N, C-alpha and C positions, 0 to 999 in steps of 0.2 A: 617398252618389252622386258619380260623377263628374262633375269640371266640364262637360265636354262635354253630360252627361245634363242636370245641372241647367239648364245656358243653353237647351238644347231644351224641356224641360220651365217653363221659365218661359213662353216663347216660346209656347208650346203653349197655355198658360193665357190669354194675351193675344188669342191667336187667338181660345179659345174664348166669352171674353166680349166678343167684338168690338171689340176695342181696336184690332187689326187688322183691317181689312174685306177681303171678297175682292179681287182684283187688287190691293190694296196693295202698293208695294217695301218690302222689307225692307231696313233698314242694310246697308250692303254689309259683306263679310267686313272689312275693314281699319277701316272705321268701328266695327263692333261688337266687334273687339279691342280698339282703344283705349277706346271708353266703358266694358267689362267688366273690361278689366284681362288676358284671357286671350288666349292664344297665338293666330296666324292657323291654325294646325293646328287646335286645340279647336275656334273658331268655325265651321271649316270642317267638321267631324264632326257637331256638333249642326244644321247644315244640312241636310246629307245625310241624318241621322237623320229631319230632318221631311219629308223631302223623299220618303223611301223610304214614309213614313206616309199621305203624299199630302196631307198639311196646306200644304206650299208647292211651286212650280214654278221651274224656272230658266228663263230667256230668255239665250240666247247672246250676251254682251257686254252683257248688260242688267244682270244681278243676279238675286235672289231675290223673289218674289211668292207672295201668299196665296192659296192654292187657293180656289175656291167652297167654302163647307161645305153638306152636304145636311142640312137641315132634314125632319122628319115622315117621315122615311123608314118605310117599312110592311116590318117585318122576318116573314120567313116562320116558321110554327111550327114550334118544335122539340119533341123529347120527349124524357123520361129513360127508359130501358129496365134491366129487371132480366133477368138472364140466369144460372140455377140451374144448368142441366144442359147445358154447354159440348161442342160436338161438332164441332169445325173440324179435328182434327188429320187424318182420312182426306179431308177436301176437301181441304186445303192439297196433301197429297201425290196426290190424284187429280188437282189441276189442275198441278202440276210434272211429272207423268207426261205428262199430256197434250200439255204443249209440247215434249216430250223426240222428237217425231215428225219423221223424216227432212224431211218436207215443211215444218216450221214453223223458221224463226229466231229463236231466244228471245232478241233483243236485251235484255230486261229481266231476263234470268236470270242466277243466279251460278253455274251450273252448268256449266262448260266441256262440250265436245262429248266425245263417247267417242273419238273419233279422234286428238284432241290428248291426252288422258289417257294411251293405250294407244301412241303415238309410240314408235318403236322408238329415237330421239335421247334423249327423255325417260327411257325404262328405263334407258338407258346409263349415262348423269348421274346418276339416283338409285341405281347401284348402283355407280358410282364414289365417290358419297358416302359410302355404306353401309360400306365398305371402310376409311374415314379414323375413326382413333379419337377424334380432335376432335370429329365429329359426336353422339358420346356423351355428350358434357360438357357438355350445357346446360340442366345443374339450375337455373342461376341466372334463364333464364327462365321457370322452373315458378313457378307462384301460391306465393307472393303476388306475384311478379316481381322484379327485378332490385333491389339495394337503392338502387344510385347512381341510378337513375329512380326510385324512390317517392319518393327525399327530395327530385329538385329539384322533384317535383310538388308534394309537400308547402310547400315553400320559397315557390312561386308562392300557395299558398291562403293561406299566411302573410301574404304580400305585399298580399293584398287583405283582409285583418280576419279572416281564420277560422284560428283555430288548429288546427292539421295537425300529427300525428307521421307518420313515415314507415309507421309499424306499423299506421297506420289505413287505409291504401290497398292494394289489392289489384287487380294488374293482370291484367285476362281475356283469354282468346283471342277477343274479338270482343264486341259490344255483346250480343248475345242470351244468350251466356254470363255476363256481369256481371248482366242481368236476370233470370235462373234464379236465382242464387245470392243476389240482394237478397230475392228473394221467397221464398224458400226461409228467408232468415235473420229475418223478420219476419212472416209469416202461415204460417197451417195450414190444413187441409182444412176448408170450412166459411165460413173468411172474407169477407166482404163487400171487394171494391177496386173503385176507378173506374178504368175505361179509357176513353179520349175515341172518339166514336163510329165515327172513322175511325181506324185505327192500322195499324201494320203488323202482320201476321199472326202474328209469332212470338210478341208480347203475348199473344194468345189462346191459343198453342197452350202455354203457359206454365201461364196460368189453368186450362187444362184438365188438365194434368199433376198439378197440387197440388190439384185438386178444389176451387178458391176459385169464388166467386160473384159476379158481375160485374155492375157498373153502369155503363151507357154514359152519357156525356157529351156531349150536343151541341156542335159546333162553333156559334161565335158568324160570322154573315156577313160582320160588319165586322171585330171585333177578333180573331177568330178563337178566342177561348176564352170561353164564357159563364158569367160569375161568376155570375151570379144562378141559373142551374141547379146549377152545384156547392156554393152556399150551402146550395140547399134537399136536396141528395142527404146533403150532411153531418148535417142537422136531421132528416133521416126514414130514415138507415140506419146500422147501427152500423160506419161503414167502418173499416177497420183500416189500409188503404193505398191510394194511389193512384199510378197509375204516369201520368206525363205528357209530352210532347213539346212544349215550347215553343217553340224554336227550329228554323227550317225543319223543318217538320211533316211528317213521312211518314204518307200521301201528297198530302198537300195543298200545304203547303210554307208557311204562314204562320209569321209571329213574333209574340209575344205582349209587347208594350209593357213597359215596366218598374213602370208604373203597377200594371198587373193583376197581375204578378209580386210585388207587394209585399203586395198584397192577398190572394191565394193563400196567401202565406206567413202571413198574418197569421191565416188561417180555418183553416190547417194547425195553427197551434199554438194556437188556442183549442179546436179539437176532438181533439188529442191524435192526430192521424194520420199515418200514415209516408209519406214522400215519395219516391219512385222518378223522377229526372228524367234525360231523355235530353237529352246538350248536342247 
């Protein structure tokens, strides 16, 4: 655990056991740094993390204070669902086709307007590039990807304590390509997988293409990830793999905290389940 995360965890515990009460002022950044022996930047990162979680709040020129904690909050009922016969691909394409109408401005679409793709200037540029021999020598960019880049990525993993070799890394042409390759490597038709209830539709398309059975995991209204429901699914179904989005979740946008991530890792290890995680 990084120093900022450890400090944030320690303060979080003090808040939860009410050693720090609502609206109580926390030690200043400089005082906290002096008491803990940490750098000012480390303390600031810890405080900003707690602020993002709603545990503390900042007052201009006054410092950081403990936020009032919500007690006896009634949580909405959530359900786990099994989807054995997935049929979403045609629905997705039907929707994508509907937003191509000339009267609709597709601000959320990844597909450019036909007039841009077929513009005379773009066609001229593409023809010019096609006549250059260098455009045909891009084999280093094909999977598994350029060796120098994979070596740099492996170095970063090793710096964080994850033993990794460049040959362990495959650079794909996008997240969806990576998802499909990962699912093909660890699952086959009829296997059970876990998807979050609200997730990017490409994950459903991949599950449909491979003939997988999907168990949907409901989101937790406070923490984003429902750890209790997750464990119940692992106990009830022979899950082969789970595909989770824990940071900047698409489309909801939540971030799962490190404590819950650690518990997810422990459960996955206990039940011997593959994890595909979108960062």
